[in-house]
C-alpha positions as CSV (number, residue, x, y, z in Angstrom):
1,M,97.8,72.9,105.8
2,T,94.9,75.0,104.6
3,F,94.3,78.6,105.6
4,Q,91.3,80.3,107.0
5,F,91.7,83.2,104.5
6,P,93.3,83.5,101.1
7,K,96.9,84.8,101.1
8,P,97.2,88.5,100.4
9,E,98.3,89.4,96.8
10,F,102.0,90.0,96.3
11,I,103.0,93.7,96.0
12,S,105.8,94.0,93.6
13,L,107.9,96.5,91.7
14,P,109.4,96.1,88.2
15,I,113.1,95.4,88.0
16,Q,114.9,97.3,85.2
17,G,116.1,95.0,82.4
18,S,114.3,91.9,83.8
19,D,111.0,90.1,83.4
20,N,111.1,89.3,87.1
21,G,109.4,91.5,89.7
22,F,110.7,92.6,93.1
23,S,108.3,91.2,95.7
24,V,108.0,93.8,98.5
25,N,108.2,92.5,102.0
26,H,108.6,95.1,104.8
27,V,109.1,98.8,104.2
28,Y,111.5,100.6,106.6
29,C,112.2,104.4,106.7
30,V,114.9,106.5,108.1
31,G,114.2,110.0,109.5
32,R,116.5,112.9,109.9
33,N,119.3,111.5,107.8
34,Y,120.3,114.7,106.1
35,A,121.6,117.5,108.4
36,A,119.9,120.3,106.5
37,H,116.5,118.5,106.6
38,A,116.9,117.8,110.3
39,R,117.5,121.5,110.9
40,E,114.5,122.5,108.8
41,M,112.4,120.2,111.0
42,G,113.7,121.8,114.1
43,V,115.9,118.9,115.2
44,D,119.6,118.8,116.2
45,D,121.4,117.4,113.2
46,K,123.9,115.7,115.5
47,E,121.2,113.3,116.7
48,P,121.2,109.8,114.9
49,P,118.3,109.3,112.5
50,L,115.2,107.5,113.7
51,F,113.6,104.4,112.2
52,F,110.0,103.8,111.4
53,S,108.0,101.6,109.1
54,K,105.2,101.6,106.6
55,P,103.0,98.7,105.6
56,N,103.8,97.3,102.2
57,W,100.3,98.2,101.0
58,T,101.3,101.9,101.0
59,I,103.6,101.2,98.0
60,V,102.5,102.8,94.7
61,T,103.9,101.1,91.6
62,P,105.2,103.1,88.6
63,G,102.5,104.5,86.3
64,T,99.9,105.0,89.1
65,D,98.5,108.3,90.1
66,I,97.8,109.0,93.8
67,D,94.5,110.2,95.4
68,Y,94.9,113.1,97.7
69,P,94.5,111.5,101.2
70,A,91.7,112.3,103.6
71,D,92.0,114.2,106.9
72,T,94.8,116.5,105.9
73,E,95.4,120.0,104.6
74,N,99.2,119.7,104.5
75,L,100.4,116.8,102.3
76,N,104.2,117.0,102.1
77,H,106.7,115.4,99.6
78,E,110.0,113.8,100.7
79,V,112.1,112.4,97.9
80,E,114.4,109.6,98.9
81,L,116.9,107.0,97.7
82,V,115.3,103.6,98.3
83,I,117.4,100.5,98.9
84,A,116.1,97.1,97.9
85,V,117.3,94.3,100.2
86,G,118.5,91.0,98.7
87,E,119.5,87.7,100.0
88,D,121.6,87.4,103.2
89,K,121.1,91.1,104.0
90,S,122.8,92.2,100.8
91,I,121.8,95.2,98.7
92,F,120.0,93.9,95.6
93,G,119.3,97.2,94.0
94,F,117.9,100.7,94.4
95,G,115.2,103.1,93.3
96,V,113.8,106.5,94.0
97,G,110.7,107.1,96.1
98,V,108.6,109.6,98.0
99,D,107.7,109.3,101.6
100,L,104.4,111.2,101.5
101,T,103.5,112.7,104.8
102,R,100.3,114.2,106.3
103,R,102.4,116.9,108.1
104,D,99.5,118.5,110.0
105,L,98.6,115.1,111.5
106,Q,102.3,114.4,112.4
107,T,102.7,117.8,114.0
108,K,99.5,117.4,116.1
109,A,100.6,113.9,117.2
110,K,104.1,115.1,118.2
111,N,102.7,118.0,120.2
112,E,100.4,115.6,122.0
113,G,103.2,113.1,122.7
114,K,101.4,110.4,120.6
115,P,102.7,108.1,117.8
116,W,102.5,109.6,114.4
117,F,101.4,106.4,112.6
118,R,98.5,108.1,110.7
119,S,100.7,110.8,109.3
120,K,102.9,108.2,107.4
121,C,100.6,105.2,106.9
122,F,97.9,105.7,104.4
123,A,97.0,104.3,100.9
124,G,99.4,105.7,98.4
125,S,102.0,107.2,100.8
126,A,105.0,105.4,99.3
127,P,105.4,105.7,95.5
128,V,108.5,103.9,94.3
129,S,110.2,103.6,90.9
130,E,111.4,100.5,89.2
131,I,114.3,98.8,91.0
132,I,117.7,99.0,89.4
133,P,120.0,96.0,90.2
134,I,123.1,97.3,92.0
135,G,125.5,95.5,89.7
136,D,129.1,96.5,90.5
137,R,128.1,99.7,92.4
138,T,129.3,99.9,95.9
139,D,129.0,103.6,96.6
140,F,125.9,105.7,96.5
141,S,127.5,109.0,97.5
142,G,127.6,110.3,93.9
143,F,123.9,110.0,93.5
144,N,121.7,113.1,93.4
145,L,118.0,113.3,94.2
146,T,115.6,115.7,92.5
147,L,111.9,116.3,92.9
148,T,109.9,118.7,90.8
149,V,106.3,119.9,91.1
150,N,104.6,121.2,88.0
151,G,108.0,121.5,86.4
152,K,109.6,123.5,89.2
153,V,112.5,122.0,91.3
154,K,111.4,121.7,94.9
155,Q,114.0,119.3,96.3
156,M,117.6,118.7,95.1
157,G,120.2,117.0,97.2
158,S,123.2,114.7,97.1
159,C,123.4,111.3,98.8
160,N,126.9,112.4,99.9
161,D,125.1,114.5,102.5
162,M,123.6,111.6,104.3
163,I,124.5,111.4,108.0
164,W,124.3,107.6,107.7
165,N,125.1,105.9,104.4
166,P,123.1,102.9,103.1
167,G,125.5,100.3,104.4
168,E,125.5,101.8,107.9
169,I,121.7,102.1,107.9
170,M,121.4,98.4,107.0
171,C,123.8,97.4,109.8
172,E,121.8,99.4,112.3
173,L,118.5,98.1,111.1
174,A,119.8,94.5,111.1
175,G,120.5,94.9,114.8
176,E,116.9,95.9,115.4
177,V,114.8,93.8,113.0
178,P,115.2,90.6,110.9
179,L,116.0,92.2,107.5
180,Q,114.9,89.9,104.7
181,A,115.1,89.8,101.0
182,G,112.3,91.9,99.5
183,D,112.5,94.6,102.2
184,L,112.7,98.2,101.1
185,I,114.5,101.0,103.0
186,F,113.7,104.6,102.4
187,T,117.0,106.3,103.4
188,G,115.9,109.9,104.3
189,T,115.2,113.1,102.5
190,P,117.3,116.2,101.8
191,E,116.0,119.7,102.6
192,G,113.2,121.4,100.7
193,V,110.1,119.3,101.8
194,G,107.0,121.1,100.9
195,K,103.2,121.0,100.3
196,L,101.4,119.2,97.5
197,E,97.9,120.0,96.2
198,K,95.3,118.2,94.1
199,G,96.3,118.4,90.4
200,D,100.1,118.6,91.1
201,D,102.3,116.7,88.7
202,V,105.3,115.3,90.5
203,V,108.5,114.0,89.0
204,I,111.3,112.4,91.0
205,S,114.6,111.1,89.8
206,I,118.2,110.0,90.3
207,P,119.3,111.8,87.2
208,E,120.5,109.6,84.3
209,L,119.6,106.5,86.3
210,V,115.9,106.3,87.1
211,E,112.8,108.6,87.1
212,L,109.2,108.3,88.3
213,S,106.3,110.6,87.7
214,F,102.8,110.7,89.1
215,K,99.8,113.1,89.6
216,I,98.0,114.0,92.8
217,C,94.4,113.5,92.0
């Protein structure tokens, strides 16, 4: 069979210690998965987290700076543990990423009872580090997440504070969508989300495991 249009280019992330790349399929995100962040967003932390998605073209690979997006005056950072899905709905590995959000557009859409697609889905809204194969790890609760802006710590949290852990998230998602190898899951952000400006230098990390830096241009 021939196709009317050429196939889109693969979007991939480097895999630590490997010449292979992790080809990104779908990108799923979890909201309100840390109690303190849910409260700072004005939501009852007893509610289950919500799921939403981003197109894979929002992924920003390591070493790439990000253009400040149009139509916003309140670009927010949300550092997150990112799960890389492997074959048979297994966890292949993990990384650290940022769910960049046009918060003013999100707030306006919520107040009007409309979907907040535009607040989450724009070019450059999902920077992600290299992927670290999971190896023998089975527990992410000891992982910490940090985000600094211009050298100052803005977010710091423990994955132990997740409402739903990565395994539970995958089970819930698998009941809603056909999880496939190559999918990424952003697992939610701890408290401390805040505003970014042009010229800001951002560094995110799971200390001693993986780090990613980029500039808002």
